[in-house]
C-alpha positions as CSV (number, residue, x, y, z in Angstrom):
1,M,-86.8,73.8,-31.4
2,P,-90.6,76.0,-31.6
3,S,-92.1,74.5,-28.7
4,E,-96.5,75.3,-28.9
5,N,-97.1,74.0,-25.2
6,V,-95.2,76.0,-22.9
7,T,-96.0,79.7,-21.8
8,A,-93.4,81.2,-20.3
9,H,-93.6,85.6,-19.1
10,P,-90.8,87.4,-21.5
11,V,-87.6,87.8,-19.4
12,Q,-86.2,91.9,-19.7
13,L,-82.7,92.5,-19.9
14,R,-81.2,95.5,-20.0
15,Y,-78.0,96.3,-20.6
16,V,-74.9,98.2,-22.5
17,L,-72.8,95.9,-24.8
18,T,-69.6,95.8,-24.2
19,S,-66.6,94.0,-25.7
20,D,-66.0,92.2,-23.1
21,D,-69.9,91.3,-23.8
22,L,-69.0,90.4,-27.7
23,L,-65.7,88.8,-26.9
24,D,-67.0,86.0,-24.7
25,G,-69.8,85.7,-27.5
26,F,-68.0,85.2,-30.3
27,V,-65.3,82.7,-27.7
28,A,-68.4,81.0,-27.4
29,Q,-69.4,80.4,-30.7
30,N,-65.8,79.1,-31.6
31,R,-65.6,76.6,-28.5
32,S,-69.0,75.3,-29.0
33,I,-69.0,74.4,-33.2
34,A,-66.7,71.4,-33.7
35,R,-63.9,70.8,-36.2
36,P,-62.2,68.8,-38.1
37,W,-59.6,67.5,-36.8
38,Y,-57.0,68.7,-40.0
39,L,-58.5,72.3,-39.7
40,R,-56.9,72.0,-35.4
41,W,-53.7,70.1,-36.9
42,L,-53.4,72.6,-40.7
43,S,-50.5,74.3,-39.8
44,A,-48.0,71.1,-38.3
45,L,-49.7,68.8,-41.3
46,L,-48.0,71.6,-43.7
47,T,-44.9,71.8,-42.7
48,V,-44.2,68.4,-42.7
49,G,-46.0,67.8,-46.0
50,L,-43.9,70.8,-48.1
51,L,-40.7,69.1,-45.9
52,A,-42.0,65.6,-47.6
53,V,-42.8,67.4,-51.2
54,V,-38.6,69.3,-51.4
55,F,-37.2,66.1,-50.1
56,V,-38.6,63.5,-52.0
57,F,-38.1,65.9,-55.4
58,S,-34.3,66.0,-54.2
59,A,-34.4,62.6,-53.9
60,M,-36.1,61.3,-57.5
61,A,-34.0,64.2,-58.5
62,G,-30.6,62.4,-57.9
63,N,-29.4,65.6,-55.2
64,V,-29.6,62.9,-52.7
65,A,-27.6,59.4,-52.0
66,P,-29.7,56.8,-51.5
67,G,-28.3,56.5,-48.0
68,T,-28.7,59.8,-47.3
69,A,-32.4,59.8,-48.7
70,V,-32.9,57.2,-46.3
71,V,-31.5,59.5,-43.5
72,G,-33.2,62.0,-44.2
73,G,-36.5,60.8,-44.1
74,V,-36.2,59.0,-40.0
75,V,-35.3,62.9,-39.3
76,L,-37.8,64.1,-41.3
77,F,-40.5,62.3,-38.4
78,V,-38.2,61.2,-35.6
79,V,-37.2,65.6,-35.4
80,V,-39.7,67.5,-37.7
81,V,-42.7,66.1,-37.1
82,P,-42.4,67.0,-33.3
83,V,-40.5,69.8,-33.0
84,V,-43.6,71.7,-35.2
85,V,-46.2,69.9,-33.7
86,G,-44.6,71.4,-30.4
87,F,-44.3,74.8,-31.6
88,S,-47.5,74.9,-32.7
89,L,-48.5,73.6,-29.4
90,L,-46.9,76.4,-27.8
91,L,-48.4,78.6,-30.1
92,R,-51.7,78.1,-29.3
93,R,-50.7,78.4,-25.5
94,I,-50.0,82.1,-25.8
95,F,-52.2,83.2,-28.0
96,G,-54.9,82.0,-26.2
97,G,-56.3,80.1,-28.5
98,S,-58.3,82.2,-30.7
99,R,-59.0,84.9,-28.6
100,W,-56.8,87.1,-29.5
101,I,-57.6,87.5,-33.0
102,Y,-61.3,87.8,-32.1
103,R,-59.8,91.2,-29.3
104,L,-59.0,93.1,-32.3
105,H,-62.6,91.7,-34.5
106,V,-64.5,92.8,-31.2
107,R,-62.3,95.7,-31.0
108,Q,-63.6,96.9,-34.9
109,I,-66.5,96.3,-34.6
110,M,-67.5,98.6,-31.3
111,R,-65.2,101.1,-33.3
112,G,-67.6,100.9,-36.4
113,N,-71.1,100.3,-34.8
114,P,-71.6,103.1,-31.8
115,A,-74.5,102.5,-31.6
116,L,-73.6,99.2,-29.9
117,S,-72.6,101.1,-26.7
118,Q,-75.5,102.0,-26.5
119,P,-78.1,101.1,-23.3
120,M,-80.9,98.1,-24.3
121,Q,-83.8,96.5,-23.6
122,T,-84.4,92.9,-24.8
123,T,-86.9,91.3,-24.2
124,V,-86.7,87.9,-24.5
125,T,-90.2,85.8,-25.7
126,D,-92.2,82.5,-27.0
127,T,-91.9,84.7,-30.3
128,G,-89.0,85.9,-30.7
129,V,-86.4,88.6,-28.9
130,H,-86.8,92.1,-29.2
131,L,-84.2,94.6,-29.4
132,S,-84.4,98.0,-28.9
133,S,-82.2,100.9,-28.0
134,A,-82.2,104.6,-29.0
135,A,-80.0,103.4,-32.4
136,G,-83.6,101.7,-33.2
137,Q,-85.9,98.1,-32.8
138,S,-85.5,95.0,-33.8
139,T,-87.0,91.6,-34.0
140,T,-86.1,88.5,-35.0
141,S,-88.1,85.0,-34.2
142,W,-86.4,81.1,-32.9
143,V,-86.2,80.7,-36.5
144,Q,-83.3,83.5,-36.4
145,H,-81.1,81.6,-33.9
146,P,-81.6,77.8,-33.1
147,L,-78.7,77.1,-30.8
148,H,-77.1,79.1,-27.6
149,V,-75.0,78.6,-26.1
150,E,-74.4,79.4,-21.9
151,T,-71.1,80.8,-20.8
152,D,-70.8,82.6,-17.1
153,R,-71.3,86.1,-17.8
154,S,-73.9,85.9,-21.1
155,F,-75.9,83.7,-23.2
156,V,-75.1,83.4,-26.5
157,L,-77.8,82.8,-29.8
158,L,-76.3,81.7,-32.6
159,A,-78.0,81.2,-36.1
160,S,-76.0,78.3,-36.9
161,E,-73.5,76.0,-36.0
162,R,-71.0,77.4,-38.8
163,R,-68.7,79.2,-38.2
164,G,-69.3,83.2,-39.1
165,G,-72.9,83.0,-38.8
166,A,-75.2,85.6,-36.5
167,V,-74.5,85.9,-33.0
168,L,-76.6,87.8,-30.2
169,V,-75.1,87.4,-27.4
170,L,-77.8,88.4,-24.0
171,P,-75.3,90.0,-21.1
172,K,-76.7,87.5,-17.4
173,R,-75.7,90.8,-15.8
174,G,-78.8,92.6,-17.7
175,L,-81.4,90.6,-15.6
176,D,-83.1,91.4,-13.1
177,A,-83.5,89.4,-9.2
178,A,-84.6,86.8,-10.6
179,G,-81.8,85.5,-12.6
180,P,-81.0,83.6,-15.2
181,A,-83.4,81.1,-15.0
182,P,-86.2,81.8,-16.3
183,L,-84.3,82.7,-19.4
184,R,-82.2,79.6,-19.5
185,S,-85.9,77.7,-19.8
186,L,-87.0,80.1,-22.1
187,L,-84.0,79.8,-24.3
188,S,-84.5,75.8,-23.8
189,A,-88.0,75.6,-24.9
190,Y,-87.0,77.5,-28.2
191,S,-83.6,76.8,-29.1
192,R,-81.4,73.7,-28.9
193,R,-78.4,73.8,-26.0
194,I,-74.9,73.6,-27.3
195,S,-72.1,72.7,-25.3
């Protein structure tokens, strides 16, 4: 959402990117992008569907008596479905959603790209985001990051509303004494905030 009427001073950030910063960005992207209901319950649906298919084929083959088929169907939907759903919810609570898998990805990304651990200077202007470090320089325009998410730790620029899109993390600790307000206003002028 470029805005030609907005004139803002450039905002500079100086920081060293950490694993926690990247993790915060990936989790923010995951949390802010909506998923269809059936993807959230995929494991429960697949388990119940598989059991139902096996049960129906057994009943059609004559391996199950007619009275037993009704009792089996009731047991399937009264006992098995709540157990599978409860187990799925328990696993989500234990593993903290997708945070644990992102932690593994972040470790690999940081290990495979040592340049990410070098001091960085980022300048956010009305034309886009300019990154520079000892490894090199990069400039991205606002067209490449039309969305952003704000967390307690950082601003996360997103390339799209789909999973797997590019994520650019701007840690708030890299801001100067002015705080996050100037960066927040600049981002709201040139990209759409999603929550």
